[in-house]
C-alpha positions as a printed NumPy array, in Angstrom:
array([[-12.435,  27.884,  -8.418],
       [-16.546,  26.685,  -8.047],
       [-18.812,  27.856,  -5.599],
       [-21.51 ,  26.108,  -3.99 ],
       [-23.993,  28.693,  -4.293],
       [-24.999,  30.373,  -7.53 ],
       [-24.608,  27.285, -10.084],
       [-27.144,  26.618, -12.838],
       [-29.148,  23.402, -12.402],
       [-31.165,  22.65 , -15.011],
       [-33.514,  19.706, -13.025],
       [-30.934,  17.244, -13.731],
       [-31.371,  17.58 , -17.728],
       [-28.76 ,  19.39 , -19.715],
       [-28.075,  22.934, -21.436],
       [-30.388,  22.044, -23.92 ],
       [-33.442,  21.713, -21.741],
       [-32.781,  25.619, -20.165],
       [-32.359,  26.738, -23.625],
       [-35.531,  24.954, -25.282],
       [-37.082,  26.722, -21.759],
       [-35.688,  30.148, -22.846],
       [-36.878,  29.973, -26.58 ],
       [-39.797,  28.971, -26.175],
       [-41.342,  31.387, -23.345],
       [-39.768,  33.882, -25.441],
       [-41.237,  32.647, -28.995],
       [-44.629,  32.071, -27.741],
       [-44.677,  35.103, -25.541],
       [-44.498,  37.144, -28.677],
       [-47.305,  35.427, -30.02 ],
       [-49.642,  35.759, -27.014],
       [-48.515,  39.191, -26.815],
       [-49.554,  39.879, -30.801],
       [-53.292,  38.467, -30.209],
       [-53.393,  40.654, -26.842],
       [-52.659,  43.706, -28.227],
       [-52.838,  43.957, -31.636],
       [-55.879,  41.579, -32.451],
       [-57.603,  43.752, -35.015],
       [-54.06 ,  43.989, -37.044],
       [-54.693,  41.946, -40.747],
       [-51.494,  42.966, -42.8  ],
       [-49.895,  40.389, -44.529],
       [-46.11 ,  41.362, -42.855],
       [-48.508,  41.432, -39.217],
       [-49.801,  37.76 , -39.771],
       [-47.249,  36.082, -41.683],
       [-44.328,  37.502, -38.891],
       [-46.994,  35.481, -36.382],
       [-47.169,  32.561, -38.386],
       [-43.595,  32.17 , -38.326],
       [-43.25 ,  32.703, -34.557],
       [-46.073,  30.067, -33.836],
       [-44.677,  27.622, -36.124],
       [-41.256,  28.626, -34.488],
       [-42.828,  27.698, -31.091],
       [-44.772,  24.746, -32.22 ],
       [-41.308,  23.016, -33.315],
       [-39.769,  24.138, -29.821],
       [-42.655,  21.998, -28.398],
       [-42.05 ,  18.995, -30.361],
       [-38.231,  19.234, -30.075],
       [-39.118,  19.25 , -26.152],
       [-41.323,  16.333, -25.859],
       [-38.999,  14.551, -28.232],
       [-35.906,  15.475, -25.961],
       [-37.285,  15.753, -22.741],
       [-39.801,  15.07 , -19.904],
       [-42.564,  16.983, -21.064],
       [-46.628,  16.41 , -20.333],
       [-47.661,  15.512, -23.864],
       [-51.212,  16.52 , -23.396],
       [-50.17 ,  19.956, -22.166],
       [-48.089,  19.835, -25.032],
       [-50.852,  19.5  , -27.537],
       [-52.606,  22.157, -26.089],
       [-49.634,  24.713, -26.211],
       [-49.539,  23.838, -30.003],
       [-53.014,  24.385, -30.68 ],
       [-53.189,  27.339, -28.51 ],
       [-50.391,  28.815, -30.66 ],
       [-51.282,  28.345, -33.907],
       [-54.863,  29.337, -33.679],
       [-53.727,  33.249, -32.469],
       [-51.839,  34.228, -35.876],
       [-55.211,  32.137, -37.993],
       [-57.491,  34.348, -36.111],
       [-56.104,  37.651, -36.165],
       [-58.469,  40.696, -37.57 ],
       [-61.211,  38.938, -34.949],
       [-60.563,  40.611, -31.768],
       [-63.247,  39.193, -29.847],
       [-61.858,  35.773, -30.088],
       [-58.191,  35.582, -30.38 ],
       [-58.142,  38.138, -27.365],
       [-59.622,  34.929, -25.112],
       [-57.21 ,  32.302, -27.25 ],
       [-54.022,  34.594, -26.332],
       [-55.122,  35.178, -22.807],
       [-55.293,  31.325, -22.504],
       [-51.807,  30.814, -24.137],
       [-50.195,  33.315, -21.543],
       [-52.214,  31.185, -18.89 ],
       [-50.329,  28.145, -20.138],
       [-47.083,  30.139, -19.861],
       [-47.89 ,  30.993, -16.575],
       [-48.174,  27.645, -15.716],
       [-44.965,  26.613, -17.493],
       [-43.179,  29.163, -15.574],
       [-44.447,  28.444, -12.234],
       [-43.817,  25.135, -11.229],
       [-43.668,  24.586,  -7.237],
       [-44.411,  28.781,  -7.061],
       [-47.264,  29.523,  -4.728],
       [-48.594,  32.102,  -2.875],
       [-46.947,  35.565,  -3.876],
       [-44.337,  34.249,  -5.807],
       [-47.259,  32.752,  -8.091],
       [-49.146,  36.222,  -8.338],
       [-45.778,  37.964,  -9.108],
       [-45.177,  35.443, -12.068],
       [-48.088,  35.814, -13.527],
       [-48.312,  39.708, -13.489],
       [-44.648,  39.419, -15.115],
       [-45.256,  37.141, -17.785],
       [-48.61 ,  38.567, -18.805],
       [-46.942,  42.014, -18.551],
       [-43.935,  40.986, -20.635],
       [-46.324,  39.034, -23.413],
       [-48.539,  42.686, -23.781],
       [-45.04 ,  44.49 , -24.127],
       [-43.867,  42.565, -26.77 ],
       [-47.182,  42.678, -28.301],
       [-47.385,  46.831, -28.004],
       [-44.105,  46.443, -30.584],
       [-43.009,  50.043, -32.024],
       [-46.642,  51.229, -32.206],
       [-46.572,  54.911, -31.035],
       [-50.162,  55.248, -30.55 ],
       [-49.031,  52.085, -27.833],
       [-46.731,  53.933, -26.518],
       [-48.834,  55.341, -23.118],
       [-50.137,  51.561, -22.661],
       [-46.38 ,  50.502, -22.796],
       [-44.958,  52.836, -20.001],
       [-47.983,  51.569, -17.888],
       [-46.988,  48.361, -18.232],
       [-43.225,  49.028, -17.928],
       [-43.667,  50.056, -14.437],
       [-45.508,  47.118, -13.549],
       [-43.197,  45.372, -15.02 ],
       [-40.371,  46.776, -12.901],
       [-42.66 ,  46.443,  -9.599],
       [-43.114,  42.728, -10.144],
       [-39.121,  42.568, -10.464],
       [-38.606,  44.529,  -7.62 ],
       [-41.06 ,  42.365,  -5.482],
       [-39.412,  39.061,  -6.686],
       [-36.207,  40.746,  -5.609],
       [-37.582,  41.563,  -2.364],
       [-39.176,  38.312,  -1.392],
       [-36.248,  36.19 ,  -2.128],
       [-34.946,  35.986,   0.821],
       [-31.498,  37.403,  -0.095],
       [-32.228,  40.692,  -0.899],
       [-30.679,  42.544,   1.713],
       [-27.22 ,  40.662,   2.253],
       [-24.402,  40.235,   0.136],
       [-25.387,  36.813,  -1.783],
       [-27.626,  39.692,  -3.664],
       [-24.07 ,  40.248,  -5.569],
       [-21.814,  37.416,  -4.11 ],
       [-24.771,  34.373,  -5.841],
       [-25.944,  33.434,  -9.373],
       [-29.634,  33.685,  -8.366],
       [-28.435,  37.36 ,  -6.239],
       [-26.986,  38.54 , -10.177],
       [-30.047,  37.462, -12.018],
       [-32.695,  38.848,  -9.825],
       [-30.458,  42.193,  -9.986],
       [-30.914,  41.631, -13.762],
       [-34.524,  41.438, -14.013],
       [-35.078,  44.504, -12.509],
       [-32.656,  46.41 , -13.863],
       [-33.495,  45.261, -17.617],
       [-36.965,  45.783, -16.353],
       [-36.523,  49.45 , -15.532],
       [-34.502,  49.86 , -18.484],
       [-37.896,  49.301, -20.783],
       [-39.29 ,  52.855, -19.427],
       [-36.24 ,  54.266, -21.253],
       [-36.112,  52.647, -24.115],
       [-39.218,  51.39 , -24.767],
       [-37.65 ,  48.637, -27.305],
       [-38.919,  44.793, -27.691],
       [-35.422,  43.819, -27.387],
       [-34.879,  44.864, -23.642],
       [-38.076,  43.545, -22.706],
       [-37.393,  40.233, -24.489],
       [-34.223,  40.401, -22.597],
       [-36.251,  40.744, -19.247],
       [-38.492,  38.034, -19.937],
       [-35.571,  35.274, -20.643],
       [-33.721,  36.49 , -17.33 ],
       [-36.828,  35.873, -15.679],
       [-37.357,  32.639, -16.992],
       [-34.255,  31.455, -16.297],
       [-34.82 ,  32.079, -12.349],
       [-35.932,  28.59 , -11.857],
       [-33.046,  27.061, -13.07 ],
       [-30.612,  29.328, -10.632],
       [-29.312,  27.427,  -7.817],
       [-30.792,  29.438,  -4.488],
       [-27.62 ,  30.28 ,  -2.65 ],
       [-26.733,  28.191,   1.186],
       [-27.713,  30.806,   3.953],
       [-25.046,  32.783,   5.142],
       [-23.25 ,  31.431,   8.038],
       [-23.625,  32.493,  11.426],
       [-20.986,  31.8  ,  14.282],
       [-21.782,  29.056,  16.536],
       [-24.83 ,  27.797,  13.839],
       [-22.975,  24.312,  12.224],
       [-22.949,  25.145,   8.251],
       [-24.62 ,  22.506,   5.986],
       [-24.397,  22.651,   2.529],
       [-24.234,  21.395,  -0.894],
       [-20.95 ,  21.885,  -2.746],
       [-20.683,  21.392,  -6.036],
       [-17.382,  19.376,  -7.074],
       [-17.669,  18.72 , -11.231],
       [-20.592,  17.136, -11.778],
       [-21.497,  15.907,  -8.45 ],
       [-22.798,  17.339,  -5.503],
       [-21.164,  16.448,  -2.14 ],
       [-22.977,  17.525,   1.263],
       [-20.969,  19.121,   3.806],
       [-21.188,  19.909,   7.669],
       [-18.943,  21.959,   9.478],
       [-19.317,  21.766,  13.27 ],
       [-18.715,  23.814,  16.058],
       [-18.307,  26.467,  13.483],
       [-16.471,  28.322,  16.171],
       [-12.478,  29.333,  15.939],
       [-10.214,  26.998,  16.474],
       [-10.498,  23.463,  15.908],
       [-13.489,  21.939,  13.552],
       [-14.561,  18.777,  11.814],
       [-15.519,  19.012,   8.326],
       [-17.844,  15.95 ,   7.754],
       [-18.95 ,  14.059,   4.399],
       [-21.23 ,  11.385,   4.098],
       [-20.122,   8.095,   3.39 ],
       [-22.098,   8.429,  -0.216],
       [-19.354,  11.457,  -0.965],
       [-16.38 ,   8.623,  -1.398],
       [-12.417,   9.138,  -0.542],
       [ -9.929,  11.121,  -1.678],
       [-11.851,  14.496,  -0.524],
       [ -9.495,  16.842,   1.625],
       [-10.152,  20.511,   3.372],
       [ -6.944,  22.308,   2.649],
       [ -4.227,  20.484,   2.931],
       [ -6.031,  17.6  ,   5.159],
       [ -7.582,  14.593,   4.014],
       [-10.784,  13.518,   5.025],
       [-10.462,  10.133,   6.54 ],
       [-13.113,   7.613,   8.544],
       [-13.004,   8.189,  12.471],
       [-13.645,   5.171,  14.763],
       [-17.827,   4.564,  15.322],
       [-18.597,   7.14 ,  12.827],
       [-20.271,   7.555,   9.296],
       [-18.26 ,   8.663,   6.591],
       [-15.169,  10.67 ,   6.643],
       [-13.925,  13.601,   8.923],
       [-11.274,  16.322,   8.747],
       [-10.159,  18.029,  11.366],
       [ -9.477,  21.54 ,  10.995],
       [ -8.013,  24.942,  12.425],
       [-10.683,  28.093,  11.635],
       [ -9.523,  31.418,  12.402],
       [-12.206,  33.884,  13.843],
       [-14.278,  36.206,  11.312],
       [-15.238,  35.585,   7.658],
       [-13.487,  32.951,   5.815],
       [-13.965,  29.625,   3.739],
       [-12.678,  26.564,   3.767],
       [-11.706,  24.416,   0.79 ],
       [-12.45 ,  21.535,  -0.487],
       [-11.186,  19.303,  -3.493],
       [-11.344,  15.658,  -4.54 ],
       [ -7.899,  15.682,  -6.509],
       [ -9.062,  17.489,  -9.634],
       [-11.971,  20.331,  -8.629],
       [-11.895,  22.167,  -5.8  ],
       [-14.683,  24.162,  -4.037],
       [-14.783,  27.048,  -1.329],
       [-17.388,  26.75 ,   1.464],
       [-18.64 ,  30.148,   3.468],
       [-17.522,  30.41 ,   6.755],
       [-17.554,  32.511,   9.72 ],
       [-16.979,  30.849,  13.259],
       [-16.849,  34.489,  15.177],
       [-15.286,  35.134,  17.631],
       [-16.644,  33.197,  21.034],
       [-15.351,  30.02 ,  22.105],
       [-17.435,  27.134,  21.836],
       [-17.888,  23.036,  22.111],
       [-14.951,  20.943,  20.953],
       [-14.772,  19.023,  17.677],
       [-17.031,  15.942,  17.951],
       [-18.289,  13.889,  16.157],
       [-21.496,  12.669,  17.714],
       [-22.013,  16.307,  18.585],
       [-21.896,  16.935,  14.961],
       [-24.664,  14.52 ,  14.513],
       [-26.8  ,  16.55 ,  16.726],
       [-26.111,  19.613,  14.848],
       [-26.892,  17.585,  11.831],
       [-30.492,  16.714,  13.257],
       [-31.323,  20.019,  14.073],
       [-30.5  ,  21.272,  11.035],
       [-32.147,  18.902,   9.106],
       [-35.366,  19.943,  11.069],
       [-35.352,  23.148,   9.391],
       [-34.005,  25.487,  12.624],
       [-30.507,  27.309,  12.903],
       [-29.104,  27.104,  16.444],
       [-25.824,  28.209,  17.747],
       [-24.479,  24.769,  19.254],
       [-23.515,  25.589,  22.748],
       [-22.766,  21.971,  24.242],
       [-22.904,  18.11 ,  23.222],
       [-24.57 ,  15.238,  24.07 ],
       [-21.512,  13.78 ,  26.03 ],
       [-21.171,  16.911,  28.622],
       [-24.019,  15.491,  30.675],
       [-26.178,  12.1  ,  31.445],
       [-29.364,  12.833,  30.718],
       [-32.291,  12.017,  33.314],
       [-33.826,   9.66 ,  30.19 ],
       [-30.472,   7.765,  29.964],
       [-29.893,   7.388,  33.691],
       [-33.273,   5.931,  34.007],
       [-32.489,   3.67 ,  30.756],
       [-29.502,   2.465,  32.333],
       [-30.818,   1.607,  35.757],
       [-33.486,  -0.282,  34.163],
       [-30.626,  -2.06 ,  32.302],
       [-29.222,  -3.054,  35.146],
       [-32.194,  -4.108,  37.09 ],
       [-32.764,  -6.222,  33.95 ],
       [-29.222,  -7.83 ,  33.945],
       [-29.766,  -8.835,  37.771],
       [-33.037, -10.325,  36.878],
       [-31.228, -12.357,  34.057],
       [-28.672, -13.891,  36.989],
       [-25.812, -12.207,  35.459],
       [-23.312, -12.731,  37.822],
       [-20.96 ,  -9.621,  36.874],
       [-20.172,  -7.129,  34.113],
       [-17.182,  -5.842,  32.48 ],
       [-17.568,  -2.334,  32.384],
       [-16.164,  -0.066,  29.474],
       [-16.372,   3.81 ,  29.855],
       [-14.172,   6.974,  28.967],
       [-13.743,  10.405,  30.209],
       [-16.138,  12.017,  29.182],
       [-18.858,  13.724,  31.913],
       [-21.436,  11.555,  30.7  ],
       [-19.293,   8.351,  30.634],
       [-18.223,   9.259,  34.365],
       [-22.268,   9.981,  35.422],
       [-23.333,   6.286,  33.943],
       [-20.226,   4.566,  35.488],
       [-20.932,   5.764,  38.7  ],
       [-24.413,   4.661,  38.339],
       [-23.659,   1.483,  37.089],
       [-21.207,   0.607,  39.643],
       [-23.793,   1.805,  42.549],
       [-25.868,  -1.473,  40.975],
       [-24.531,  -4.031,  43.367],
       [-23.074,  -6.122,  40.357],
       [-19.997,  -7.555,  40.247],
       [-17.335,  -5.067,  38.397],
       [-14.521,  -6.873,  36.462],
       [-11.542,  -5.265,  34.79 ],
       [-10.695,  -8.672,  33.054],
       [-12.854, -10.672,  30.571],
       [-15.051, -13.51 ,  32.122],
       [-17.304, -16.34 ,  30.54 ],
       [-20.274, -15.351,  33.192],
       [-20.046, -11.782,  32.23 ],
       [-21.809,  -9.431,  30.478],
       [-20.063,  -6.575,  28.391],
       [-21.806,  -3.178,  29.363],
       [-20.443,  -0.084,  27.197],
       [-21.092,   3.646,  28.328],
       [-18.864,   5.471,  27.017],
       [-18.66 ,   7.587,  23.39 ],
       [-18.815,   6.074,  19.74 ],
       [-14.56 ,   5.563,  19.104],
       [-14.142,   3.849,  22.858],
       [-17.373,   2.012,  22.308],
       [-16.573,   0.673,  18.673],
       [-12.617,  -0.613,  19.903],
       [-14.427,  -2.326,  22.773],
       [-17.174,  -4.393,  20.599],
       [-14.661,  -5.09 ,  18.018],
       [-12.097,  -6.806,  20.328],
       [-15.268,  -8.164,  22.109],
       [-16.066,  -9.724,  18.525],
       [-12.701, -11.223,  18.227],
       [-12.656, -12.245,  21.575],
       [-16.076, -14.057,  21.226],
       [-14.267, -15.689,  17.889],
       [-11.705, -17.609,  19.618],
       [-13.456, -18.575,  22.849],
       [-16.799, -18.305,  24.786],
       [-16.882, -15.02 ,  26.797],
       [-19.563, -12.689,  28.006],
       [-22.231, -15.653,  27.836],
       [-24.967, -12.554,  29.368],
       [-24.438, -10.599,  26.102],
       [-23.51 ,  -7.546,  25.137],
       [-24.96 ,  -4.184,  25.869],
       [-24.163,  -0.736,  24.61 ],
       [-25.685,   2.852,  26.571],
       [-29.164,   4.242,  24.748],
       [-26.607,   6.973,  22.919],
       [-25.113,   3.864,  21.196],
       [-27.172,   2.708,  18.798],
       [-25.527,   3.61 ,  15.6  ],
       [-24.313,   1.912,  12.544],
       [-20.46 ,   1.876,  13.278],
       [-21.256,   0.619,  16.673],
       [-24.02 ,  -1.971,  16.265],
       [-22.177,  -3.518,  13.398],
       [-19.085,  -4.246,  14.937],
       [-20.533,  -7.392,  16.226],
       [-23.187,  -9.887,  14.979],
       [-25.306,  -9.316,  17.803],
       [-25.256,  -5.963,  20.554],
       [-28.315,  -4.963,  23.125],
       [-29.822,  -1.692,  24.227],
       [-32.085,  -0.082,  26.198],
       [-34.218,   2.157,  24.361],
       [-37.612,   4.674,  25.056],
       [-38.143,   4.665,  21.65 ],
       [-39.394,   1.63 ,  18.734],
       [-36.897,   2.371,  15.407],
       [-39.177,   0.737,  13.636],
       [-42.343,   3.343,  14.505],
       [-43.369,   6.074,  12.419],
       [-41.083,   9.002,  14.026],
       [-38.028,   7.294,  14.143],
       [-38.376,   6.111,  10.817],
       [-39.648,   9.52 ,   9.719],
       [-36.092,  10.851,  10.756],
       [-34.03 ,   8.37 ,   9.42 ],
       [-35.463,   8.881,   5.794],
       [-34.996,  12.822,   6.216],
       [-31.528,  12.585,   7.611],
       [-30.591,  10.607,   4.503],
       [-32.27 ,  12.92 ,   2.099],
       [-30.808,  15.618,   3.573],
       [-26.993,  14.685,   3.511],
       [-26.03 ,  11.619,   1.36 ],
       [-27.453,   8.927,   2.955],
       [-26.279,   9.415,   6.497],
       [-27.336,   6.613,   9.127],
       [-29.318,   7.94 ,  11.975],
       [-27.996,   8.187,  15.558],
       [-29.857,   8.873,  18.572],
       [-28.488,  12.363,  19.295],
       [-29.81 ,  13.648,  15.797],
       [-33.438,  11.757,  16.442],
       [-33.22 ,  14.063,  19.708],
       [-32.28 ,  17.002,  18.139],
       [-34.564,  16.474,  15.189],
       [-37.535,  15.748,  17.332],
       [-36.426,  18.479,  19.735],
       [-37.512,  16.961,  22.95 ],
       [-36.464,  13.552,  24.958],
       [-38.339,   9.987,  23.917],
       [-41.005,   9.702,  26.535],
       [-41.423,   5.876,  25.826],
       [-41.163,   3.017,  28.447],
       [-37.937,   0.969,  28.209],
       [-37.591,  -1.904,  26.61 ],
       [-34.192,  -4.095,  25.71 ],
       [-33.942,  -3.857,  21.615],
       [-31.314,  -6.358,  20.092],
       [-29.862,  -5.763,  16.839],
       [-28.424,  -8.782,  14.899],
       [-26.643,  -8.192,  11.616],
       [-29.347, -10.846,   9.625],
       [-30.625,  -8.776,   5.865],
       [-33.312, -11.847,   5.335],
       [-35.527, -13.855,   8.019],
       [-36.508, -17.618,   6.83 ],
       [-40.615, -17.693,   6.281],
       [-43.263, -19.403,   5.138],
       [-44.241, -18.702,   1.528],
       [-47.628, -16.594,   2.094],
       [-46.463, -15.499,   5.234],
       [-45.94 , -11.103,   5.804],
       [-42.674, -10.49 ,   7.345],
       [-42.712,  -8.579,  10.828],
       [-41.548,  -4.902,  11.374],
       [-37.849,  -4.451,  11.694],
       [-37.596,  -7.641,   9.788],
       [-36.91 ,  -6.614,   6.307],
       [-36.672,  -8.84 ,   3.468],
       [-34.419,  -6.794,   1.354],
       [-30.997,  -5.428,   2.402],
       [-31.467,  -1.896,   1.655],
       [-34.954,  -0.107,   3.154],
       [-35.47 ,   3.655,   3.538],
       [-35.652,   4.126,   7.232],
       [-33.675,   1.681,   8.605],
       [-31.478,   2.339,  11.979],
       [-29.054,  -0.353,  10.948],
       [-29.259,  -1.068,   7.386],
       [-28.537,  -4.595,   6.882],
       [-29.827,  -5.479,  10.287],
       [-32.716,  -6.384,  12.105],
       [-33.906,  -4.109,  15.676],
       [-36.218,  -5.941,  17.588],
       [-37.437,  -5.863,  20.756],
       [-36.213,  -8.575,  23.268],
       [-37.882,  -7.729,  26.584],
       [-41.204,  -6.018,  27.523],
       [-41.122,  -2.849,  29.346],
       [-39.247,  -2.542,  31.849],
       [-40.286,  -1.344,  35.301]])
């Protein structure tokens, strides 16, 4: 059984990339250390040994250039420096500078993405390892080796302490934790054994660290779980919400495909919701959910605690996802459907005023039993517009329910419109229903919004949630949670139309919200346009 933590990740390459990296770091460190610590040695044995290692290092660089995506300029510099060290042995003043430059190049090559403390610690560990490898068996240098060994252990300990996993069970349950422990323990052995082989092993373990996946944060009761689970050769994003004892939803994006199971429960589509979902019961306390695709299984840690929480709700899960994508780990205490917000109440009031101004005779109102929908229905009924239970040609359809009921109502309305003229004053949904499965259930639908989905902030959220959860489409609940505050703009009516291309002149630049291609990063409703069809409503 695989786990979503501690797996090797060689940057999308292969095992060859990792082997080349480790071998190149080790061999080059031997050459650089020789020039740093023993620059005055000119015996044939030392020179031949250094030349052989330099040749091997150069061969590894050439192999990397031919098989991997490697910066050619850096590769050439590496070859020149590593070849110069054995040729300059016996000229201490020169070879030490060349060796120092080679160590610096090693530091750069092993610290990609590091900054601050991580960069400093990597610099110290690589430089000290190279020096220790250069010390070798020479007894007169053993006091130096002892001092360098102490520094090596301290550098490893700092890396462990700043890893973020040093003080919890991930230190012994994850691959990263085990490799970090190995680095510190093997570095400590250099103080006892003072052997080049031990130093080499410590350096190999250190160089392997970037290839080990960082384990996900430990689950906290009430904080929905978001992890990337590895099934065979693919990564599947997983969201567990509300992460409390009892009934929970396990959500996968559409890009994860069909056929996934959580335990014995298949993940299936839900009306009005993206991707697939499995309803499972979680017992109190620490545990795991096992996800499978028929061939492979992976365990995802959970810890729902003992306290009760919100019920399983897909919209609520996407709100939690927005919070997690924003980098926050907050206990989920309520769901958007638990109450009608002041902003949504104002938007619905202005929608009703807009319909009155259009001369709409009456509306057909779609609701459900949630507190938000109940309050919204009371607001609409108090407007004075005629409310009809049946369909009438001069009506508008207004949907203020949750996702599932809204999807069913709009799907039915689309079928009715295909048979005869109904809802000639249009189809309207509440602000919380601007979501792909609902907005695309009919050809055109309108929604009162306090933000423009084409502006940078909403587009930024759409990109972030897509990147963070397998191409997931944005939702208003997720956007509000991601931003951390309600939208404060004026209310406009926006129309969502399933149009993938707009007719334009040959030199005309397309307008915002009217993409000329079907897929565009940051779209709120892919393969559709979302454009304002009213001025700001007062």
